[in-house]
N, C-alpha and C positions, 0 to 999 in steps of 0.2 A: 627492493626498497618498499617498505610498508606503505600502504595507502591509508591516508587519514580519513576517518569516517566522522560525519557529524553526529551529534547525539540523537537527532531525529531521523536517522537513516532508516528508510523503509516505512516511514510514516504514511507515505502516499501509496503504499502497496495495497492491492485489493484484499479485503478481509476474506477469510475462509468462509465458504458458504456452509449452511447448516448440514447439507448433504455430505460435504467433504469432511466436516467434523464428525459426523455420524460414522463414516467409513474410515476413520483414521487408523485404527490398528489394522495390520495386514490380515489378521484372522477374520475381521468383519467383512472386508472386501471379498475374501475367499468364500465366506459363508453366503453372502449375497449373490456371488457368481454361481454358487452351487444351487441356490434356490431358483435363480433365473434359468439355468440349464434344465433343472427339473421341470419347471413350468413349461418351457418350450418343448421339451421331449414329449409331452402329452399331446402336442399339436402336430408334431412331425410324423411322417410315415415311419413306423417301427419295424414292420415286416411286410413282405409281399407273400400272399398266399396263392400258390399256383394250383389251379384246378383244371383237370382234363375233362372236357365235356364231349360226350359221344355225339356224333352227327346222326341225324335221322336216317341217312342213306347207308349207314354202317361203314363209312369210310374212315379215314384217319381222324382221330378225335382232335378237336381244337383245344388250345391251351388258353385259359383265361387267367389273368393276373388281377388280384384284388389287393390294393394297398390297405393296410390296417394301421390306423393312427394309434398313437401311444395310449390314449384313453380307451380305445377299443381293445387293445392288447391287455390292458389292465383288467377290463371287464371279462375277457376270455379267461385269463388266469384266475380271477376271482371266482368264476363259475366252475373251475375245476378242469378246464380243457387241457391244461398243462400238468395235471396231476397234483399230488400233495406238495411237491417241491415248488410248483407254480403258485400255490396258495401261500406258501412261506415267502416266496419272492414278493407277492403282493403286500404282505405284512411289513416287509422291509421298507416299503414306500413311506410308512408312517414314521420311520426313523428320520427321514429327511424332513418331513413336515414337522416332526417333533423337535427339529433343530431350532425352532423358534423359542423353545424353552431353554436354550443353551445357557442363558444367564441365570437360570433358576437353580442349577446345581453347581457344586464346587468346580471352579475352573481347573483345579489341580486333579480332578477325578480322571482316572485312566480308562474306566469302563466305556465312556462314549466313543473314544477313539477306537478301542478294540472292537466294539459291537459294529460300528460303522465300517471299519476296515473289513470285518468278516462279511457284512452285508454286500460290500462292494465286490469282494471275491466270489461270493455266492452268485450274484447276478451276472458277473462277468463270465462265469464258467457254466452255470446251469443252462442259460438260454441257448448258447451255441450247441451244446450237447443235445438239447431238446429239438432244435432245428435239424440237426444231423439225423436224429432218429425219426423225425417226421418225414423228411425228404421232400416235402412239397411246400416248404417255407424258406424264405430268404430274409436275413436281417437287413435292416435299412438304417439310415442315419439317426433316426429317433432313438433306436436302441443304444447306440454308442454315446449319444448325448445324455441319455438317461443314466448309463453306467458312470459317465464322467461326472454327473451331478453328485452321485454317491461319493466319488473320490474327492470332489471339492469340499463337500460337507465334512468328510472324515479329516481332510487336511486342515480345515478351519478349526476343528476341535483340537487337533494335534498342535497347531500353531498357538492357540490360546493356552493350552496346557503348558507348552514350552515357555511362553512368555510369562505365565503366572509362576512357574517354578523358578524361572530366572530372577524374577523380582523378589521372591521370598528368600532366595539364597543370598541375596545381597545384603 
């Protein structure tokens, strides 16, 4: 049996806040989540550097572990510690930051999705190989949050492109 509704049904419902209106399309929520993950990743420990320190008595060397925050890892890579691929990885950070310009280019453009997906794959694959070759470094949570931020921003670009192409097709 259908329920009768009054003409002013929902009039007492709370109005949507400015923040919820700002985050209305799913791609915006995904983009904001990507930016938040990116910012947090620079504060989290990204890797642990293991250093063997010789003892003065000549006995068994002691193992010291140094946590490296995301911003420190960024500076290491920028300084060339990880080689040319590390410098390229540093440059990919500007793609996430450049996501603020997302509304400035055509939403139907395919290149932001492709470039960010490639940057995600580069960063997800390069650092583990670099860590394996170094042998004295272990990846930590900050690294995985950092890579996830790239994936979120790439997903936001893809969602926006998909929404835009769906509305133009109608």
